[in-house]
C-alpha angles and dihedrals in degrees: 000000000000117000115246118242119263111273116225118187126196126185120208116203113224099219127121132337117310115251136194091273091057090048098051097036101041121359101049097045093041092054090048090053092047089067094064111121097221096050133088105205127205120192120179137179105235096214094148089055091051091062089071090072107014119060099167105109096199091049092048091053094046093047092051090054093047095047093046092047091048094055093045092047091051091057110273104153112211088194091065102033136037107260116177147138116258094226092056090067105071089180088073093062092043090052089048088065094048089052092045087060092059100032115108113234089214090063091049089050088063096051110127097233093049093045091049091053092048091049091051091051092050092050089052092047093246132134111282093248099038109141092358112133126209085241092063091046093048096042093106091056093053089047090051090053091050088057103036097045088071096031091238115196099201135023119193108219142155117259091259090062098052090094090062091055090050089052091050088054090049094050093044091049092050092050090049091051097045094047096040104238141077095259094155136046109227106237128226124222115233112205114187106204089189095062106135115243110199122212117234131226093287096044096257121111109296104255138150088229089062094045089227101115133126108218111239094230101032112151113264094256092049092045090053092048091051093047090051090052093060109126115251135166127264098259111135129227108286095034117109114250130208120242090195110096093001111139089198092055094046091052091049092048091054090063102030135088120242090261093049091048091052092050091049091050089053090050088055091051090048092055103256111189117251092240093054090046092052091048090054090050092049093049091049096049094042091052091058099037101042096078091043090050091052092053091044094054090049090051098048088049087061104048092159091063091053089049091052091049093052095045092047091051090050093046094051092043093051091050093048102040123352103051097047092046094050091049088057092045092051088054091046094053093044101256090136142155105271093211088072094060115119101203097194093054098034098102093045091050091050092052093045094048098044111099116235113264129232116250137214117235119196121196147152124246130211089262087070094245127121125241141174136202136192111227135185107196105308094340121101109218098174133017122194131215118244124285128203094222133029090233090063091052091048092050090052091051091050091050091051093049092049092047091233092131122055114239091238089060097043118119089241142068135223117266123252111297092004121125125218088241092059091049092048092049091053091048090049091052090051091048090050091050091048091051092048091050091050091050092052092049090055094046 
C-alpha cells in the first residue's frame, strides 16, 4: 500500500491588510513549500479564530477577501493545494465539541494567551477572568480541531504557537485512548528559525500593532512615499554607512539576490546617499510586487470568483476527508442511528466494547508509610509519595478520581515511560465511570 504524502497545514488569520512583512515572512516561503512533490498542503482562512478579537462584521468580510486575494495573487494554486475557509467546514466545529469533552481544563488554564489575559487583569487589580471570553479560553481546542480533522502531520508555526500544537497532540491522544483506536495522527510543530522578520518604517519589527507597515499592494506612488519615509541616520552622501542594524538594508536584502545584496553593501561602504539608497529599494520591491499587484487588483474586483474558489475547495475537502471522518467519529462516541440498536444484546455489547479501566491500588511499605498507585494491567501509570496515614492516601485517591486536584499538583508522579496525557486519560475514564454509576443509582 503506497504511503500517503506528508500533510502540512497552515492557518491564515483573516485580520487586517497584508504587508511586506507578511509576504516575506509567511506568504512567499509557504507558497514555495506548497510546490513540493511529496507534500499535501492545506491552507485555510482562519475566520472563526478572527472573531475572538475582531467583532466588526464588515471588516471581517473585507479582510477575508483581501487575504484570500493576496495568497492567490502571490501564486497559491488551488488546483494543487487545499485552499478553503475555516467556517465552510462545519465538521471542524463539530469536532471542536468532541475534543472539548476530553480536553483537560487544567491544560487550557496554562495556555499562553489566557494566562497573559489573567496576568494583565491581576496587574490592573481586576478579577482574573474580567473581559476574558470563552472564545479566548477555548481557542486551543478549535485550533486542535483545525489540525486533527485532516490528520495533518506537520504544522508550521512561530515559536509562540508551539504550545498549541502540543495541546492538539494531547487532546488527540486522549480521544484515541478514550475511544480505543488511533483516530488521529499526532501532529508535529515545525518552527523555521530562519523565517525572515522585516523591520518596519521605524526600525522595529514590521507590525500592524506598531503602525509601521508597508502595505503589500500599496499603489506605486504610496509605496514610494512609504519607502522614502524609512528612518535612517544623519550621515551625508559620501560618508560610509553601516549595513548592520539598518532597516533600509534589511528590507533590500529580503528582495535581492546575493549579488545585488553584495553590491548594495559596497554602495553603503562607498557612502551612497540615503535618497539614492531608498530609490534603489523602491525599484527592487516594485519590480517584484508590480505583477502581483496587478493580479491582486483583478482578483478583488471579482469577489464572486474568490467565493467560488473557497467554496469549491471546502466542498471537495469535505467529501474527501472531513465528512467521512466525522461519520466515523459520531459512531465512535455513540451518536448512532437508533434503528440499528439490538435491545436484547445492548448490555452485552456495552460491556464488551467498554475498554478496561485503570485501577487504584493502596498499600503499606516496609517503611511503615502508606502508598497508592494507578495501574492498568501490569503497567504502573501513577506512583504516589508516602503518607503517614491510610486516610490521607485515600483522600488523595478520591481527589484524583473527582478531578478536584490538577495532575501537576498531585502528590504522585507518572510511571516510567508514561506521559501525563496517558495518566489524565485514565483518570478521565474513571471519573466518567463514576458519574455513570452515580446516575444509575439515582435512576
